[in-house]
C-alpha positions in Angstrom: 0.0 0.0 0.0 1.4 3.4 -1.0 0.1 6.7 0.5 0.8 10.3 0.0 2.1 12.2 3.0 -1.3 13.9 3.3 -3.2 10.7 3.1 -0.9 9.1 5.7 -1.2 12.1 8.0 -5.0 12.1 7.8 -5.4 8.4 8.3 -2.8 8.1 11.1 -4.5 11.0 13.0 -7.4 8.6 13.8 -5.1 7.0 16.4 -3.8 10.2 18.0 -5.5 10.0 21.4 -4.2 13.2 23.0 -4.3 15.5 20.0 -4.7 19.1 20.9 -3.2 19.0 24.3 0.2 19.7 25.9 0.3 16.1 27.0 -0.1 15.1 23.4 2.9 17.2 22.3 5.0 15.7 25.0 3.9 12.2 24.1 4.7 12.7 20.4 8.1 14.1 21.1 9.1 11.5 23.6 7.7 8.7 21.5 9.6 9.9 18.5 12.9 9.8 20.5 12.1 6.3 21.7 11.3 4.9 18.3 14.4 6.4 16.8 16.3 4.7 19.6 14.7 1.4 18.6 15.9 1.8 15.0 19.4 2.7 16.2 19.4 -0.4 18.5 18.7 -2.7 15.6 21.5 -1.2 13.5 23.9 -1.3 16.5 23.2 -5.0 17.1 23.9 -5.6 13.4 27.1 -3.6 13.4 28.6 -4.6 16.7 26.9 -7.8 17.9 26.9 -9.9 14.7 23.1 -9.9 14.4 21.5 -10.2 10.9 20.2 -6.8 9.8 16.5 -7.3 10.2 15.0 -5.1 7.5 11.4 -6.0 8.4 11.9 -4.9 12.0 13.6 -1.7 10.9 10.7 -1.0 8.5 8.2 -1.5 11.4 10.2 0.8 13.6 10.6 3.5 10.9 6.8 3.3 10.5 6.5 4.1 14.2 9.0 7.0 13.7 6.8 8.3 10.8 3.7 8.0 13.0 5.2 10.2 15.7 6.5 12.7 13.2 3.0 12.9 11.7 1.5 13.3 15.2 3.9 16.1 16.1 3.2 17.8 12.7 -0.5 17.4 13.2 -0.3 18.8 16.7 1.4 22.0 15.6 -0.5 22.4 12.4 2.1 21.4 9.8 1.5 19.1 6.9 4.1 16.3 6.3 4.2 17.3 2.6 5.0 20.9 3.6 7.8 19.7 5.9 9.2 17.4 3.2 9.1 20.1 0.6 10.9 22.6 2.7 13.5 20.0 3.6 14.1 19.4 -0.1 14.5 23.1 -0.7 17.0 23.4 2.1 19.0 20.4 0.7 18.9 21.9 -2.9 20.3 25.2 -1.5 22.9 23.4 0.5 24.0 21.0 -2.2 22.9 22.4 -5.5 25.0 19.9 -7.5 24.3 17.0 -5.1 26.5 16.0 -2.1 30.1 15.4 -2.7 32.6 14.6 0.1 35.4 15.8 -2.1 33.8 19.3 -2.5 33.1 19.5 1.2 36.8 18.6 2.0 38.0 21.2 -0.6 35.7 23.9 0.8 36.3 22.8 4.4 32.7 23.8 5.0 29.6 22.4 3.3 27.6 25.7 3.9 30.0 27.6 1.7 28.2 26.1 -1.3 25.0 27.9 -0.4 26.5 31.3 -1.1 27.6 30.2 -4.6 24.1 29.7 -6.0 21.3 32.2 -6.3 17.6 31.3 -5.7 16.9 31.9 -9.4 19.6 29.4 -10.3 18.1 26.8 -8.0 14.5 27.1 -9.3 15.5 26.6 -13.0 15.9 22.9 -12.6 13.4 22.3 -9.8 10.1 20.6 -10.5 7.1 22.9 -10.4 5.7 21.4 -7.2 9.0 22.2 -5.4 9.1 25.8 -6.6 5.6 26.3 -5.3 6.4 25.2 -1.7 5.5 28.2 0.4 7.8 29.9 2.9 4.9 30.9 5.0 4.3 29.2 8.3 0.7 28.2 7.3 0.2 24.6 6.2 -0.1 24.0 2.5 -1.9 20.7 3.2 -5.5 20.1 3.5 -5.5 18.2 6.8 -8.6 16.3 7.7 -7.7 15.3 11.2 -10.0 12.7 12.7 -10.9 13.4 16.3 -10.8 10.4 18.5 -13.8 10.4 20.9 -12.9 10.6 24.6 -14.9 9.8 27.6 -16.0 13.5 27.8 -17.5 13.4 24.2 
């Protein structure tokens, strides 16, 4: 099953019990840290304890990471598609020709590359959807968050 970021965020919001509360934000943040730790633990066991790299287990844990990222985004009013688009813009500015360790070593600082390329140069080869990602803090997504009924409802 393949989903867009927006579809995933909307469907996963059905299981976000404390959405709209400070407790929810703490839960999403702490849960995200815990799930990232589980991914790291699987990789550590492979690298240093001679365990087979369990791709299925990593996939499940990365799904949990994604759920917590979606929950945190939903909590603060961001769309996953918006976050992903802005991240790609940042990477395009930072590494306009793609990442090269050789260039980083020659420049002695990867951020030097940002100053060499103008915004106009970057947008020439970008797909239309990426050029249209807004710099405004308002979500570009159409979130349809499902409210989970509580005992008070």
